[in-house]
Backbone as a chain_set.jsonl record, in Angstrom:
{"seq": "MKTWVIYLVNGFRFLVKLWSEERKTKSYGVYIRGNTHEGSEGGYYGILEEISQLQYPGEDENHIFLFNYQWYDPIPNKGTRVRHLYSITKVKRSRRYVKLDSFVIAHQASQVYLFGYPSGLRDRQDWLVVIKTKP", "coords": {"N": [[-15.413, 17.748, -0.478], [-14.994, 14.868, 1.403], [-13.319, 13.283, 4.135], [-12.222, 10.102, 5.34], [-11.575, 7.584, 7.855], [-11.762, 4.875, 7.819], [-12.444, 2.398, 5.373], [-14.306, 0.124, 3.447], [-13.604, -2.081, 0.885], [-13.435, -4.17, -1.981], [-13.584, -6.456, -0.418], [-11.815, -6.009, 1.617], [-10.818, -4.341, 4.648], [-9.803, -1.235, 5.03], [-7.715, 0.935, 6.889], [-6.603, 4.194, 7.772], [-3.153, 5.042, 8.333], [-2.524, 6.625, 10.626], [-4.798, 6.27, 12.216], [-4.773, 3.527, 12.75], [-2.443, 2.937, 14.129], [-2.314, 2.444, 16.908], [-3.621, 0.075, 17.156], [-3.883, -3.545, 17.169], [-4.041, -4.853, 14.712], [-2.684, -3.966, 11.688], [-3.934, -2.328, 9.222], [-3.237, -0.786, 6.975], [-1.597, -1.172, 4.811], [-0.977, -1.413, 1.285], [-1.339, -2.828, -1.994], [-0.759, -2.345, -5.365], [-1.256, -3.536, -8.504], [0.945, -3.406, -11.27], [3.158, -2.163, -13.848], [6.687, -2.387, -13.905], [9.542, -0.168, -14.178], [11.139, -1.474, -15.982], [9.497, -2.732, -17.697], [8.493, -5.2, -17.054], [5.918, -7.126, -15.424], [4.906, -6.008, -12.317], [4.614, -4.589, -9.085], [3.292, -2.1, -6.838], [3.858, -0.925, -3.596], [2.527, 0.439, -0.614], [1.714, 2.83, 2.026], [-1.273, 3.65, 3.552], [-2.385, 6.891, 3.815], [-4.536, 8.687, 3.714], [-8.084, 8.75, 3.185], [-10.283, 9.741, 0.775], [-13.393, 11.105, -0.241], [-14.778, 12.004, -3.17], [-17.257, 14.035, -4.494], [-19.354, 14.612, -7.246], [-21.386, 16.68, -9.39], [-24.689, 15.746, -10.537], [-27.574, 13.817, -11.67], [-27.881, 11.465, -10.175], [-26.445, 10.279, -7.071], [-23.26, 10.896, -7.377], [-20.122, 9.744, -6.767], [-16.72, 9.124, -5.802], [-14.159, 7.175, -4.332], [-10.948, 7.9, -3.168], [-7.649, 6.825, -2.461], [-4.948, 8.035, -0.669], [-1.573, 7.572, -0.759], [1.65, 6.77, 0.617], [4.28, 5.79, -1.137], [6.442, 2.938, -1.494], [9.694, 2.439, -2.899], [9.696, 0.91, -6.046], [11.813, -0.145, -7.51], [13.691, -2.885, -8.53], [15.827, -4.708, -6.317], [16.795, -2.412, -5.132], [14.77, -0.853, -3.892], [12.823, -2.737, -3.673], [12.676, -6.199, -3.123], [12.408, -9.459, -4.417], [12.008, -12.737, -3.581], [11.808, -15.379, -5.356], [11.851, -18.151, -5.001], [10.77, -18.672, -2.472], [8.55, -17.11, -2.585], [8.616, -14.539, -1.406], [8.326, -11.142, -0.761], [10.012, -8.11, -0.268], [10.232, -4.776, 1.003], [12.103, -1.772, 1.105], [12.187, 0.187, 3.868], [13.218, 2.774, 4.093], [13.335, 3.849, 1.584], [11.509, 5.777, -0.542], [9.062, 6.269, -3.111], [8.765, 8.838, -5.127], [8.015, 9.661, -7.634], [5.657, 8.636, -8.532], [2.166, 9.269, -8.754], [0.377, 9.979, -5.843], [-2.252, 9.235, -5.369], [-4.804, 6.762, -5.7], [-7.567, 5.029, -7.19], [-9.936, 3.657, -5.044], [-10.978, 1.087, -5.595], [-8.977, -0.188, -6.974], [-7.172, -1.188, -5.208], [-5.448, -3.656, -3.259], [-5.051, -5.394, -0.18], [-2.191, -5.495, 1.954], [0.069, -6.725, 4.462], [2.699, -5.358, 6.365], [5.672, -6.352, 7.723], [8.307, -6.073, 10.054], [11.701, -7.282, 10.396], [13.091, -9.402, 13.007], [14.866, -7.778, 15.689], [17.494, -8.664, 16.01], [18.636, -9.222, 13.554], [20.674, -7.478, 11.932], [21.403, -6.71, 9.275], [19.016, -6.686, 7.971], [17.24, -4.918, 9.068], [16.258, -2.595, 7.913], [14.406, -3.438, 6.131], [11.11, -4.455, 5.17], [8.871, -7.152, 5.325], [6.504, -8.241, 2.988], [3.228, -9.298, 3.223], [0.784, -10.697, 1.413], [-2.735, -10.559, 1.48], [-5.906, -12.279, 1.557], [-9.231, -11.423, 0.616]], "CA": [[-14.654, 16.525, -0.325], [-14.99, 14.327, 2.753], [-12.255, 12.325, 4.42], [-12.62, 8.988, 6.181], [-10.455, 6.85, 8.453], [-12.0, 3.466, 7.514], [-13.214, 2.172, 4.155], [-14.402, -1.268, 3.036], [-13.628, -2.215, -0.567], [-12.87, -5.423, -2.506], [-13.537, -7.432, 0.66], [-10.803, -5.595, 2.588], [-11.122, -3.205, 5.521], [-8.639, -0.364, 5.077], [-7.653, 1.999, 7.888], [-5.456, 5.069, 7.559], [-2.072, 4.693, 9.245], [-2.64, 7.351, 11.89], [-5.903, 5.688, 12.97], [-4.54, 2.127, 13.124], [-1.15, 2.753, 14.791], [-2.484, 1.926, 18.26], [-4.363, -1.179, 17.087], [-3.076, -4.745, 16.939], [-4.046, -5.137, 13.278], [-2.236, -2.829, 10.88], [-4.67, -2.483, 7.969], [-2.962, 0.37, 6.129], [-0.721, -1.54, 3.694], [-1.682, -1.599, 0.019], [-0.626, -3.325, -3.164], [-1.371, -2.01, -6.642], [-0.589, -4.238, -9.595], [1.37, -2.488, -12.303], [4.37, -2.492, -14.578], [7.879, -1.722, -13.403], [10.224, 0.661, -15.17], [11.784, -2.355, -16.949], [8.474, -3.28, -18.559], [7.962, -6.448, -16.528], [4.807, -6.918, -14.503], [5.33, -5.916, -10.928], [3.613, -3.953, -8.27], [3.655, -0.976, -6.002], [3.455, -1.122, -2.215], [2.499, 1.717, 0.067], [1.059, 3.018, 3.315], [-2.445, 4.501, 3.407], [-2.329, 8.11, 4.613], [-5.804, 9.41, 3.73], [-9.182, 8.261, 2.349], [-11.081, 10.91, 0.384], [-14.574, 10.88, -1.05], [-15.054, 13.132, -4.055], [-18.606, 14.032, -5.04], [-19.496, 15.505, -8.376], [-22.806, 16.92, -9.642], [-25.419, 14.897, -11.468], [-28.892, 13.407, -11.2], [-27.666, 10.476, -9.124], [-25.322, 10.596, -6.185], [-22.024, 10.489, -8.023], [-18.952, 9.939, -5.913], [-15.626, 8.179, -5.965], [-13.241, 7.177, -3.2], [-9.533, 7.898, -3.521], [-6.702, 6.552, -1.397], [-3.689, 8.776, -0.762], [-0.552, 6.683, -0.231], [3.081, 7.034, 0.59], [4.732, 4.593, -1.842], [7.815, 2.446, -1.393], [10.39, 2.402, -4.177], [9.507, -0.396, -6.684], [12.974, -0.55, -8.306], [14.213, -4.162, -8.029], [17.091, -4.785, -5.583], [17.1, -1.151, -4.457], [13.656, -0.567, -3.013], [11.997, -3.942, -3.57], [13.34, -7.475, -3.402], [11.496, -10.592, -4.51], [12.66, -14.041, -3.501], [10.829, -16.21, -6.055], [11.867, -19.515, -4.475], [9.86, -18.732, -1.322], [7.48, -16.13, -2.828], [8.725, -13.489, -0.4], [8.604, -9.795, -1.261], [10.446, -7.179, 0.776], [10.39, -3.381, 0.607], [13.023, -1.034, 1.966], [11.372, 1.215, 4.52], [13.808, 4.108, 3.975], [13.267, 4.317, 0.189], [10.164, 6.149, -0.993], [8.937, 6.501, -4.55], [8.096, 10.135, -5.232], [7.629, 9.937, -9.01], [4.311, 8.144, -8.747], [1.076, 10.021, -8.146], [0.09, 9.341, -4.565], [-3.649, 8.851, -5.273], [-5.345, 5.681, -6.523], [-8.987, 4.765, -6.977], [-10.013, 2.652, -3.983], [-11.269, -0.246, -6.138], [-7.759, -0.768, -7.527], [-6.279, -1.571, -4.117], [-5.478, -4.906, -2.499], [-4.425, -5.149, 1.113], [-1.01, -6.255, 2.366], [0.602, -6.404, 5.782], [4.135, -5.099, 6.317], [6.276, -6.778, 8.976], [9.748, -5.895, 10.192], [12.488, -8.437, 10.846], [13.504, -9.312, 14.415], [15.916, -6.779, 15.876], [18.825, -9.273, 15.985], [19.13, -9.321, 12.182], [21.062, -6.096, 11.618], [21.449, -6.424, 7.846], [17.657, -6.663, 7.438], [16.377, -4.043, 9.871], [15.664, -1.56, 7.084], [13.5, -4.087, 5.192], [9.822, -4.943, 5.638], [8.339, -8.285, 4.557], [5.144, -7.991, 2.525], [2.345, -10.453, 3.267], [-0.473, -10.422, 0.693], [-3.871, -11.177, 2.146], [-7.095, -12.558, 0.748], [-10.41, -10.769, 1.206]], "C": [[-14.677, 16.136, 1.155], [-13.781, 13.408, 2.916], [-12.763, 11.298, 5.432], [-11.384, 8.345, 6.786], [-10.563, 5.352, 8.178], [-12.792, 3.388, 6.219], [-13.156, 0.696, 3.805], [-14.512, -1.328, 1.517], [-12.931, -3.517, -0.953], [-12.761, -6.509, -1.438], [-12.516, -7.121, 1.733], [-11.321, -4.434, 3.428], [-9.841, -2.393, 5.675], [-8.798, 0.68, 6.165], [-6.472, 2.898, 7.54], [-4.416, 4.781, 8.639], [-2.22, 5.353, 10.611], [-3.713, 6.731, 12.793], [-5.567, 4.293, 13.483], [-3.21, 1.889, 13.839], [-1.27, 2.135, 16.173], [-3.22, 0.583, 18.291], [-3.42, -2.351, 16.853], [-2.97, -5.059, 15.458], [-3.698, -3.872, 12.509], [-2.819, -2.972, 9.476], [-4.435, -1.324, 7.011], [-2.022, 0.064, 4.966], [-1.52, -1.806, 2.437], [-0.744, -2.129, -1.054], [-1.438, -2.925, -4.387], [-0.579, -2.724, -7.722], [-0.235, -3.247, -10.692], [2.604, -2.996, -13.015], [5.542, -1.718, -14.004], [8.517, -0.917, -14.523], [10.925, -0.174, -16.234], [10.78, -2.995, -17.896], [7.911, -4.609, -18.074], [6.825, -6.149, -15.563], [5.312, -6.947, -13.075], [4.233, -5.28, -10.121], [4.187, -2.831, -7.452], [3.074, -1.209, -4.618], [3.502, 0.22, -1.5], [1.762, 1.666, 1.387], [-0.065, 4.027, 3.127], [-2.377, 5.685, 4.366], [-3.692, 8.776, 4.761], [-6.806, 8.739, 2.79], [-10.077, 9.457, 2.061], [-12.258, 10.478, -0.473], [-14.839, 12.139, -1.861], [-16.467, 12.981, -4.6], [-18.647, 15.016, -6.2], [-20.971, 15.565, -8.776], [-23.389, 15.96, -10.677], [-26.762, 14.529, -10.89], [-28.787, 12.401, -10.06], [-26.585, 10.985, -8.178], [-24.059, 10.047, -6.821], [-20.86, 10.781, -7.095], [-17.927, 8.844, -6.2], [-14.721, 8.294, -4.74], [-11.816, 7.06, -3.709], [-8.712, 7.601, -2.277], [-5.443, 7.345, -1.673], [-2.626, 7.952, -0.043], [0.819, 7.312, -0.237], [3.691, 5.739, 0.056], [6.168, 4.244, -1.517], [8.397, 2.335, -2.796], [10.247, 1.013, -4.809], [10.717, -0.902, -7.468], [13.584, -1.816, -7.714], [15.614, -4.032, -7.438], [17.542, -3.468, -4.965], [16.01, -0.831, -3.45], [12.767, -1.765, -2.761], [12.843, -5.159, -3.908], [12.289, -8.574, -3.42], [12.328, -11.863, -4.499], [11.664, -15.056, -4.053], [10.743, -17.626, -5.499], [10.872, -19.677, -3.332], [8.659, -17.792, -1.465], [7.443, -15.06, -1.746], [9.077, -12.177, -1.089], [8.975, -8.925, -0.077], [10.54, -5.782, 0.185], [11.3, -2.695, 1.611], [12.296, 0.16, 2.548], [11.937, 2.622, 4.363], [13.747, 4.659, 2.549], [11.821, 4.555, -0.216], [10.198, 6.422, -2.494], [8.121, 7.768, -4.746], [7.609, 10.437, -6.639], [6.178, 9.569, -9.287], [3.29, 9.049, -8.075], [0.611, 9.282, -6.905], [-1.363, 8.888, -4.424], [-3.962, 7.673, -6.191], [-6.837, 5.579, -6.243], [-9.084, 3.577, -6.036], [-10.226, 1.24, -4.525], [-10.048, -0.921, -6.765], [-6.884, -1.42, -6.457], [-6.537, -2.984, -3.599], [-4.71, -4.647, -1.211], [-3.222, -6.051, 1.333], [-0.66, -5.842, 3.79], [2.112, -6.303, 5.665], [4.719, -5.403, 7.683], [7.774, -6.546, 8.953], [10.412, -7.188, 10.633], [12.774, -8.301, 12.344], [14.731, -8.422, 14.558], [17.321, -7.359, 15.833], [19.433, -9.381, 14.597], [19.465, -7.927, 11.661], [21.026, -5.765, 10.135], [20.053, -6.328, 7.225], [16.729, -5.71, 8.184], [15.684, -2.962, 9.044], [14.651, -2.126, 6.083], [12.223, -4.542, 5.889], [9.379, -6.093, 4.743], [6.884, -7.99, 4.243], [4.369, -9.307, 2.544], [1.048, -10.062, 2.563], [-1.59, -11.202, 1.372], [-4.986, -11.445, 1.148], [-8.29, -11.893, 1.428], [-11.288, -11.756, 1.967]], "O": [[-14.417, 16.957, 2.035], [-13.29, 12.833, 1.945], [-13.619, 11.594, 6.266], [-10.273, 8.536, 6.291], [-9.571, 4.631, 8.288], [-13.693, 4.193, 5.98], [-12.091, 0.081, 3.857], [-15.397, -0.708, 0.927], [-11.951, -3.915, -0.322], [-11.916, -7.397, -1.553], [-12.363, -7.897, 2.676], [-12.155, -3.648, 2.977], [-8.91, -2.811, 6.363], [-9.877, 1.242, 6.347], [-5.446, 2.412, 7.062], [-4.76, 4.329, 9.731], [-2.055, 4.697, 11.639], [-3.541, 6.681, 14.011], [-6.034, 3.91, 14.556], [-2.878, 0.74, 14.13], [-0.397, 1.364, 16.572], [-3.416, 0.018, 19.367], [-2.293, -2.169, 16.392], [-1.914, -5.489, 14.993], [-4.345, -2.837, 12.667], [-2.249, -3.667, 8.635], [-5.357, -0.92, 6.301], [-1.683, 0.97, 4.204], [-2.617, -2.361, 2.501], [0.466, -1.908, -1.022], [-2.649, -3.139, -4.441], [0.632, -2.535, -7.84], [-1.021, -2.354, -11.009], [3.037, -4.129, -12.803], [5.415, -0.543, -13.658], [8.084, -0.979, -15.674], [11.277, 0.354, -17.289], [11.171, -3.725, -18.806], [6.933, -5.097, -18.641], [6.765, -5.076, -14.963], [6.07, -7.839, -12.694], [3.053, -5.417, -10.442], [5.4, -2.637, -7.382], [1.929, -1.64, -4.483], [4.393, 1.035, -1.739], [1.26, 0.624, 1.81], [0.153, 5.122, 2.609], [-2.318, 5.504, 5.582], [-3.985, 9.365, 5.801], [-6.433, 8.227, 1.735], [-10.571, 10.11, 2.981], [-12.135, 9.595, -1.322], [-15.093, 13.207, -1.304], [-16.831, 11.921, -5.11], [-18.06, 16.097, -6.148], [-21.72, 14.619, -8.534], [-22.693, 15.444, -11.552], [-27.07, 14.881, -9.751], [-29.533, 12.487, -9.085], [-25.909, 11.978, -8.447], [-23.828, 8.838, -6.794], [-20.642, 11.923, -6.69], [-18.241, 7.794, -6.76], [-14.544, 9.379, -4.185], [-11.512, 6.231, -4.567], [-9.032, 8.061, -1.18], [-4.927, 7.33, -2.791], [-2.76, 7.667, 1.147], [1.106, 8.247, -0.984], [3.626, 4.704, 0.719], [7.004, 5.12, -1.293], [7.662, 2.158, -3.767], [10.632, 0.023, -4.187], [10.655, -1.989, -8.041], [13.955, -1.836, -6.541], [16.472, -3.339, -7.985], [18.594, -3.427, -4.326], [16.297, -0.568, -2.283], [12.043, -1.816, -1.767], [13.625, -5.146, -4.859], [11.403, -8.625, -2.566], [13.238, -12.034, -5.311], [10.789, -15.537, -3.332], [9.673, -18.235, -5.523], [10.203, -20.705, -3.234], [7.84, -17.696, -0.551], [6.378, -14.717, -1.232], [10.005, -12.112, -1.894], [8.346, -8.986, 0.979], [10.883, -5.615, -0.985], [11.273, -2.993, 2.805], [11.842, 1.04, 1.816], [11.185, 3.588, 4.491], [14.078, 5.825, 2.329], [11.01, 3.629, -0.227], [11.238, 6.761, -3.059], [6.906, 7.76, -4.548], [6.851, 11.39, -6.825], [5.549, 10.134, -10.181], [3.512, 9.537, -6.967], [0.469, 8.06, -6.935], [-1.69, 8.215, -3.447], [-3.457, 7.592, -7.311], [-7.309, 5.993, -5.184], [-8.377, 2.586, -6.22], [-9.695, 0.285, -3.958], [-10.092, -2.116, -7.055], [-5.941, -2.138, -6.79], [-7.678, -3.44, -3.514], [-3.829, -3.789, -1.161], [-3.229, -7.221, 0.95], [-1.036, -4.768, 4.259], [2.734, -7.082, 4.943], [4.327, -4.802, 8.684], [8.432, -6.795, 7.943], [9.76, -8.079, 11.178], [12.706, -7.199, 12.888], [15.543, -8.33, 13.638], [18.273, -6.605, 15.633], [20.636, -9.61, 14.473], [18.635, -7.276, 11.026], [20.656, -4.651, 9.765], [19.923, -5.928, 6.068], [15.524, -5.715, 7.932], [14.63, -2.465, 9.44], [14.099, -1.379, 5.275], [12.249, -4.959, 7.047], [9.505, -6.007, 3.522], [6.125, -7.548, 5.106], [4.797, -10.301, 1.958], [0.304, -9.208, 3.044], [-1.411, -12.348, 1.783], [-4.999, -10.905, 0.042], [-8.354, -11.809, 2.655], [-12.316, -11.368, 2.522]]}, "num_chains": 1, "name": "protein.A"}
């Protein structure tokens, strides 16, 4: 198994968090479409920790890339808030989701950017705004 710090997939350039912390562009946010615990369509947001390439035997070069993430809690109004009027999604930075397997296949991922509120807004300092990007 090999590990990487950068991977290009679905038109996005993903970087692991440790590698991109000193850069201006933070390319480690991810969005995976899925269903919430209530059965409604929702999504999962996380921070890319590791990129792994798994190779398995065969006649051709068979390999798959996996992303290892630290997920934010997707439970509405506790770990994730969606303001439908303005299409704004927020995740609570102190709430992690440990029930979900931390690995996803790289082709399932879409990129998002996570931004904090200005420091003067005390009631929102623990929340990050999610900005979905296009490839």
